[in-house]
Structures are given as C-alpha cells and as structure tokens.
C-alpha positions as a Python dict, from the first residue, in 0.01 Angstrom:
ca = {
    (1, 'X'): (0, 0, 0),
    (2, 'X'): (140, 341, -95),
    (3, 'X'): (182, 595, 188),
    (4, 'X'): (-82, 865, 216),
    (5, 'X'): (5, 1231, 181),
    (6, 'X'): (-39, 1282, 557),
    (7, 'X'): (193, 990, 630),
    (8, 'X'): (455, 1133, 397),
    (9, 'X'): (431, 1472, 564),
    (10, 'X'): (461, 1309, 906),
    (11, 'X'): (767, 1114, 794),
    (12, 'X'): (921, 1435, 662),
    (13, 'X'): (862, 1613, 992),
    (14, 'X'): (1013, 1320, 1182),
    (15, 'X'): (1327, 1338, 970),
    (16, 'X'): (1360, 1716, 980),
    (17, 'X'): (1270, 1781, 1346),
    (18, 'X'): (1458, 1616, 1633),
    (19, 'X'): (1201, 1441, 1850),
    (20, 'X'): (957, 1695, 1997),
    (21, 'X'): (1172, 2004, 1962),
    (22, 'X'): (999, 2331, 1895),
    (23, 'X'): (664, 2252, 2057),
    (24, 'X'): (533, 2566, 2228),
    (25, 'X'): (403, 2396, 2539),
    (26, 'X'): (47, 2504, 2463),
    (27, 'X'): (-110, 2211, 2646),
    (28, 'X'): (-314, 2174, 2962),
    (29, 'X'): (-263, 1872, 3185),
    (30, 'X'): (-420, 1702, 3482),
    (31, 'X'): (-303, 1409, 3691),
    (32, 'X'): (-471, 1126, 3878),
    (33, 'X'): (-354, 966, 4203),
    (34, 'X'): (-490, 698, 4435),
    (35, 'X'): (-503, 713, 4818),
    (36, 'X'): (-193, 553, 4974),
    (37, 'X'): (-234, 250, 5199),
    (38, 'X'): (87, 293, 5399),
    (39, 'X'): (305, 573, 5528),
    (40, 'X'): (576, 489, 5274),
    (41, 'X'): (323, 498, 4989),
    (42, 'X'): (208, 831, 5126),
    (43, 'X'): (560, 968, 5100),
    (44, 'X'): (583, 847, 4739),
    (45, 'X'): (252, 1015, 4658),
    (46, 'X'): (359, 1345, 4808),
    (47, 'X'): (693, 1335, 4626),
    (48, 'X'): (500, 1283, 4303),
    (49, 'X'): (268, 1575, 4379),
    (50, 'X'): (571, 1795, 4452),
    (51, 'X'): (734, 1690, 4123),
    (52, 'X'): (427, 1756, 3908),
    (53, 'X'): (293, 2068, 4081),
    (54, 'X'): (536, 2309, 3906),
    (55, 'X'): (387, 2207, 3571),
    (56, 'X'): (74, 2399, 3668),
    (57, 'X'): (-189, 2125, 3628),
    (58, 'X'): (-541, 2256, 3595),
    (59, 'X'): (-640, 1993, 3854),
    (60, 'X'): (-536, 1666, 4011),
    (61, 'X'): (-784, 1398, 4109),
    (62, 'X'): (-782, 1131, 4379),
    (63, 'X'): (-959, 801, 4321),
    (64, 'X'): (-1224, 638, 4537),
    (65, 'X'): (-1199, 268, 4621),
    (66, 'X'): (-1463, 8, 4541),
    (67, 'X'): (-1761, 34, 4772),
    (68, 'X'): (-1630, 354, 4922),
    (69, 'X'): (-1343, 163, 5085),
    (70, 'X'): (-1101, 458, 5066),
    (71, 'X'): (-1347, 736, 5147),
    (72, 'X'): (-1153, 882, 5439),
    (73, 'X'): (-813, 846, 5273),
    (74, 'X'): (-946, 1003, 4954),
    (75, 'X'): (-1086, 1294, 5153),
    (76, 'X'): (-758, 1340, 5343),
    (77, 'X'): (-544, 1348, 5027),
    (78, 'X'): (-781, 1578, 4836),
    (79, 'X'): (-771, 1833, 5119),
    (80, 'X'): (-394, 1810, 5154),
    (81, 'X'): (-328, 1853, 4782),
    (82, 'X'): (-553, 2157, 4761),
    (83, 'X'): (-446, 2321, 5086),
    (84, 'X'): (-75, 2239, 5099),
    (85, 'X'): (21, 2197, 4733),
    (86, 'X'): (-203, 2479, 4614),
    (87, 'X'): (-340, 2275, 4323),
    (88, 'X'): (-713, 2256, 4244),
    (89, 'X'): (-810, 1909, 4363),
    (90, 'X'): (-1091, 1686, 4242),
    (91, 'X'): (-1244, 1412, 4454),
    (92, 'X'): (-1378, 1095, 4296),
    (93, 'X'): (-1727, 1005, 4416),
    (94, 'X'): (-1931, 696, 4328),
    (95, 'X'): (-2283, 562, 4373),
    (96, 'X'): (-2169, 237, 4536),
    (97, 'X'): (-2259, 126, 4889),
    (98, 'X'): (-2421, 452, 4999),
    (99, 'X'): (-2764, 614, 5006),
    (100, 'X'): (-2838, 940, 4830),
    (101, 'X'): (-2829, 1118, 5164),
    (102, 'X'): (-2486, 974, 5247),
    (103, 'X'): (-2342, 1071, 4910),
    (104, 'X'): (-2493, 1420, 4935),
    (105, 'X'): (-2340, 1460, 5280),
    (106, 'X'): (-1994, 1371, 5146),
    (107, 'X'): (-2040, 1619, 4862),
    (108, 'X'): (-2154, 1897, 5098),
    (109, 'X'): (-1854, 1829, 5317),
    (110, 'X'): (-1622, 1866, 5017),
    (111, 'X'): (-1786, 2195, 4925),
    (112, 'X'): (-1748, 2324, 5281),
    (113, 'X'): (-1379, 2227, 5267),
    (114, 'X'): (-1334, 2435, 4952),
    (115, 'X'): (-1329, 2144, 4705),
    (116, 'X'): (-1513, 2258, 4395),
    (117, 'X'): (-1450, 1967, 4158),
    (118, 'X'): (-1598, 1615, 4167),
    (119, 'X'): (-1520, 1322, 3938),
    (120, 'X'): (-1864, 1157, 3930),
    (121, 'X'): (-1863, 784, 3858),
    (122, 'X'): (-2109, 500, 3884),
    (123, 'X'): (-1841, 285, 4043),
    (124, 'X'): (-1771, -87, 4029),
    (125, 'X'): (-1956, -360, 4213),
    (126, 'X'): (-1829, -415, 4568),
    (127, 'X'): (-1586, -702, 4623),
    (128, 'X'): (-1748, -1037, 4573),
    (129, 'X'): (-2011, -917, 4328),
    (130, 'X'): (-1962, -946, 3954),
    (131, 'X'): (-2262, -738, 3851),
    (132, 'X'): (-2328, -380, 3954),
    (133, 'X'): (-2660, -310, 4125),
    (134, 'X'): (-2773, 25, 4269),
    (135, 'X'): (-2766, 58, 4646),
    (136, 'X'): (-3115, 63, 4798),
    (137, 'X'): (-3198, 430, 4835),
    (138, 'X'): (-2883, 528, 4648),
    (139, 'X'): (-2810, 694, 4317),
    (140, 'X'): (-2885, 457, 4033),
    (141, 'X'): (-2595, 553, 3806),
    (142, 'X'): (-2356, 834, 3717),
    (143, 'X'): (-2623, 1036, 3535),
    (144, 'X'): (-2840, 1024, 3848),
    (145, 'X'): (-2538, 1116, 4061),
    (146, 'X'): (-2450, 1417, 3844),
    (147, 'X'): (-2805, 1550, 3871),
    (148, 'X'): (-2789, 1506, 4249),
    (149, 'X'): (-2456, 1685, 4277),
    (150, 'X'): (-2597, 1978, 4081),
    (151, 'X'): (-2862, 2013, 4352),
    (152, 'X'): (-2599, 2010, 4628),
    (153, 'X'): (-2371, 2282, 4489),
    (154, 'X'): (-2229, 2431, 4171),
    (155, 'X'): (-1950, 2175, 4131),
    (156, 'X'): (-1723, 2136, 3834),
    (157, 'X'): (-1797, 1775, 3735),
    (158, 'X'): (-1576, 1541, 3536),
    (159, 'X'): (-1704, 1204, 3417),
    (160, 'X'): (-1567, 892, 3251),
    (161, 'X'): (-1581, 808, 2880),
    (162, 'X'): (-1494, 481, 2710),
    (163, 'X'): (-1342, 494, 2361),
    (164, 'X'): (-1373, 116, 2334),
    (165, 'X'): (-1717, 102, 2503),
    (166, 'X'): (-1787, 31, 2870),
    (167, 'X'): (-1797, -346, 2939),
    (168, 'X'): (-2150, -315, 3083),
    (169, 'X'): (-2290, -128, 2781),
    (170, 'X'): (-2498, -315, 2526),
    (171, 'X'): (-2314, -151, 2238),
    (172, 'X'): (-2141, 171, 2133),
    (173, 'X'): (-2471, 345, 2057),
    (174, 'X'): (-2594, 283, 2412),
    (175, 'X'): (-2259, 389, 2555),
    (176, 'X'): (-2261, 718, 2362),
    (177, 'X'): (-2622, 781, 2466),
    (178, 'X'): (-2514, 740, 2828),
    (179, 'X'): (-2223, 980, 2782),
    (180, 'X'): (-2453, 1239, 2626),
    (181, 'X'): (-2691, 1196, 2919),
    (182, 'X'): (-2403, 1275, 3155),
    (183, 'X'): (-2336, 1604, 2978),
    (184, 'X'): (-2707, 1682, 2963),
    (185, 'X'): (-2725, 1625, 3340),
    (186, 'X'): (-2451, 1882, 3400),
    (187, 'X'): (-2109, 1728, 3343),
    (188, 'X'): (-1826, 1971, 3264),
    (189, 'X'): (-1593, 1733, 3079),
    (190, 'X'): (-1533, 1367, 3006),
    (191, 'X'): (-1199, 1193, 3069),
    (192, 'X'): (-1144, 875, 2870),
    (193, 'X'): (-1037, 536, 2989),
    (194, 'X'): (-676, 470, 2890),
    (195, 'X'): (-601, 346, 2538),
    (196, 'X'): (-286, 281, 2339),
    (197, 'X'): (-344, 390, 1980),
    (198, 'X'): (-436, 745, 1875),
    (199, 'X'): (-687, 631, 1614),
    (200, 'X'): (-893, 489, 1899),
    (201, 'X'): (-936, 836, 2049),
    (202, 'X'): (-986, 1023, 1721),
    (203, 'X'): (-1255, 782, 1605),
    (204, 'X'): (-1432, 803, 1940),
    (205, 'X'): (-1416, 1183, 1942),
    (206, 'X'): (-1564, 1194, 1592),
    (207, 'X'): (-1855, 961, 1665),
    (208, 'X'): (-1923, 1144, 1992),
    (209, 'X'): (-1957, 1472, 1804),
    (210, 'X'): (-2189, 1307, 1552),
    (211, 'X'): (-2397, 1182, 1845),
    (212, 'X'): (-2447, 1542, 1960),
    (213, 'X'): (-2188, 1542, 2238),
    (214, 'X'): (-2029, 1887, 2235),
    (215, 'X'): (-1853, 1891, 2572),
    (216, 'X'): (-1479, 1859, 2631),
    (217, 'X'): (-1340, 1508, 2588),
    (218, 'X'): (-992, 1461, 2734),
    (219, 'X'): (-773, 1159, 2651),
    (220, 'X'): (-662, 957, 2952),
    (221, 'X'): (-297, 851, 2922),
    (222, 'X'): (-149, 564, 3123),
    (223, 'X'): (229, 519, 3103),
    (224, 'X'): (292, 147, 3156),
    (225, 'X'): (456, 74, 3491),
    (226, 'X'): (399, -301, 3462),
    (227, 'X'): (288, -475, 3143),
    (228, 'X'): (130, -759, 3342),
    (229, 'X'): (-70, -510, 3548),
    (230, 'X'): (-186, -330, 3234),
    (231, 'X'): (-298, -662, 3087),
    (232, 'X'): (-511, -726, 3399),
    (233, 'X'): (-661, -376, 3397),
    (234, 'X'): (-726, -388, 3023),
    (235, 'X'): (-915, -712, 3065),
    (236, 'X'): (-1140, -553, 3327),
    (237, 'X'): (-1218, -234, 3138),
    (238, 'X'): (-1220, -359, 2779),
    (239, 'X'): (-910, -175, 2656),
    (240, 'X'): (-739, -338, 2358),
    (241, 'X'): (-367, -398, 2386),
    (242, 'X'): (-194, -363, 2045),
    (243, 'X'): (-14, -677, 1930),
    (244, 'X'): (316, -492, 1909),
    (245, 'X'): (323, -393, 2278),
    (246, 'X'): (397, -734, 2424),
    (247, 'X'): (709, -766, 2209),
    (248, 'X'): (842, -430, 2328),
    (249, 'X'): (806, -528, 2695),
    (250, 'X'): (925, -886, 2651),
    (251, 'X'): (1228, -961, 2868),
    (252, 'X'): (1202, -642, 3077),
    (253, 'X'): (1037, -786, 3390),
    (254, 'X'): (1367, -779, 3576),
    (255, 'X'): (1490, -454, 3422),
    (256, 'X'): (1271, -177, 3563),
    (257, 'X'): (1489, 108, 3436),
    (258, 'X'): (1481, -21, 3079),
    (259, 'X'): (1108, -89, 3108),
    (260, 'X'): (1053, 269, 3217),
    (261, 'X'): (1237, 399, 2910),
    (262, 'X'): (1027, 182, 2681),
    (263, 'X'): (709, 290, 2858),
    (264, 'X'): (798, 658, 2828),
    (265, 'X'): (871, 616, 2457),
    (266, 'X'): (537, 448, 2388),
    (267, 'X'): (333, 701, 2586),
    (268, 'X'): (523, 998, 2444),
    (269, 'X'): (468, 878, 2088),
    (270, 'X'): (96, 837, 2161),
    (271, 'X'): (81, 1192, 2296),
    (272, 'X'): (283, 1329, 2003),
    (273, 'X'): (34, 1183, 1758),
    (274, 'X'): (-262, 1307, 1962),
    (275, 'X'): (-102, 1653, 1968),
    (276, 'X'): (-53, 1641, 1591),
    (277, 'X'): (-425, 1569, 1567),
    (278, 'X'): (-515, 1883, 1759),
    (279, 'X'): (-535, 1754, 2116),
    (280, 'X'): (-423, 2012, 2373),
    (281, 'X'): (-560, 1865, 2697),
    (282, 'X'): (-416, 1548, 2852),
    (283, 'X'): (-504, 1356, 3169),
    (284, 'X'): (-234, 1126, 3308),
    (285, 'X'): (-304, 818, 3520),
    (286, 'X'): (15, 841, 3724),
    (287, 'X'): (-26, 538, 3953),
    (288, 'X'): (134, 775, 4207),
    (289, 'X'): (462, 790, 4014),
    (290, 'X'): (565, 1120, 3864),
    (291, 'X'): (869, 1077, 3642),
    (292, 'X'): (707, 922, 3335),
    (293, 'X'): (426, 1178, 3325),
    (294, 'X'): (673, 1461, 3389),
    (295, 'X'): (900, 1343, 3105),
    (296, 'X'): (611, 1324, 2859),
    (297, 'X'): (489, 1671, 2954),
    (298, 'X'): (843, 1800, 2908),
    (299, 'X'): (865, 1652, 2559),
    (300, 'X'): (532, 1816, 2476),
    (301, 'X'): (693, 2150, 2556),
    (302, 'X'): (547, 2206, 2904),
    (303, 'X'): (792, 2366, 3148),
    (304, 'X'): (776, 2436, 3525),
    (305, 'X'): (586, 2746, 3626),
    (306, 'X'): (704, 2755, 3986),
    (307, 'X'): (774, 2542, 4288),
    (308, 'X'): (507, 2389, 4511),
    (309, 'X'): (423, 2607, 4814),
}
C-alpha cells in the first residue's frame, strides 16, 4: 500500500525535526492519584505531587476505592493537595454502597472544605459481586449522581468516557447515549479510559460529536509501569492492547529502568500523535509515580511554572 500524503508529511517532519523540539508547550494537563495504603506509599505520593505541581496542572484527582473503601483516605489526600500543594483538587465520588443522603453529605462536606471539583462515577460492584446493582436508596448511576450533585452545589464535574465502550454497555450506541446523558445532566468534561493507539481516540471523538456530544473530551494517558498489570486492567475495562506492545516489553520484567524507558517512549509517541491531531488537553493516570508523566509533559513542551508552596 502506498503511503498517504499525511503519512509522507509526518515522515518528513520526523526526519527534519529532532524528536519533539519546537513545541510551544500550549497544552493543559491534569493528573490522577490513588489514596496511599501505607506511610511509605504516602511519601511516594507526596513526592509525586511535589514533582508535578510546578507544571501547573489545571487539577489533580484522587480516586475512590470500590464500595467507598477509601473514602476517608481520599478525603484526606484531596484536602492536603488543595491546601498544601495549592493545586485545584478533584475528589472521585461513586454511587456504590451509599444512600443518596450519604453521598450528598460527602459532597456537601467537600464543598465546605473548599473542594469545587468532583469526578462523578457510577463505580464498580463491591468485592465479591460481579454485577453492579444500585444501592437501595442510592443513586442509580452516574447520570443520576450528576443530577444530584448539581442540587448540592455548583460543582465542576468530570465524568468517565470509554473509547472502546464500557464493558457493561450493550453496544457503542448505548454507551454514547449514556455519555450524552451525563453532559445533559450537567457534566463539565469527560476523561477517557486509557487506550494505546491514537486512532482509537480520534474515532471516538468523531462519533461522539456526531452523536451530539459537544462537551470537552480529554484523553486519559497511562504510562505502563507493569505490562502484566496493564494486561489485567485492560481485561477488566475492555481496553485493547496492540499486538506490538507485548514484544516491546518482553524480557524487561527484571529490568525496571529499561522498562521505564520503553514505557515513556510508547506514551510519548501516543501523545505526540494526539497533539498532531489537535489535542491540547491530557489527563495522566500516574499510579502515584511522577517521572514518566513529567518526562512526557516536558517533551510536549510544558515547562515548570514555579515550585510547590
């Protein structure tokens, strides 16, 4: 097959321009963390926050464990990031294992603490259950949750989007209808599940626009810390792993430094191609490690704006 004109232009740029040089840094980024389970993990998290804070993220989010299992730790880290790091923090909130009144109370507490951003999610079934079911007296799903949050306060609300379709959705049409319902209920933006090929995002963005979804859709980027872990997560969320990835990580289980270089290269190339396609907002799933996300942001032209308070 002969190369397309766009492919030829891209090849020319690759030959003429060293790596990512010359990019103006005109991107906006956000980062996601999870609540630490131990004191040592807490130190790692805070070192990562301190590393990424100078890049001026528009927000960082902290995840919420299945069944609300990390509620207090999530709350603690969200407050600390906002108050001590001076970064707008977003708290994940789900419908699982709580009544409407309990969820509303958590949301009101966040608002009183100065947290103005919620990542509203349906959530996964609690441990031991394979199928999600609404809690008696609770919010039925993320659309219901968003509408409830809008009644509590004027939150900025981010939601999840699935370029390769949520595993519980009947098909892509139903999944897109659900995403549109989230925006109609008051969502501010959608952040995608991680993916590994740019065409996956571009196709999803195009069909979302055709489905009448006009809100901001931000690609979620996950630098690979462990290929085995990514395989497990991909199986749970329906993300396709390209055939070429396994070969690149083969033999690197006992070579973490080399694996990190390979991971950074893959993620940076994904971001470069997304940038070439007009993407200017990126959300990084950091897994509480900063260096890979920092390196990718650096290659995209983003530079420190100042130290953390």
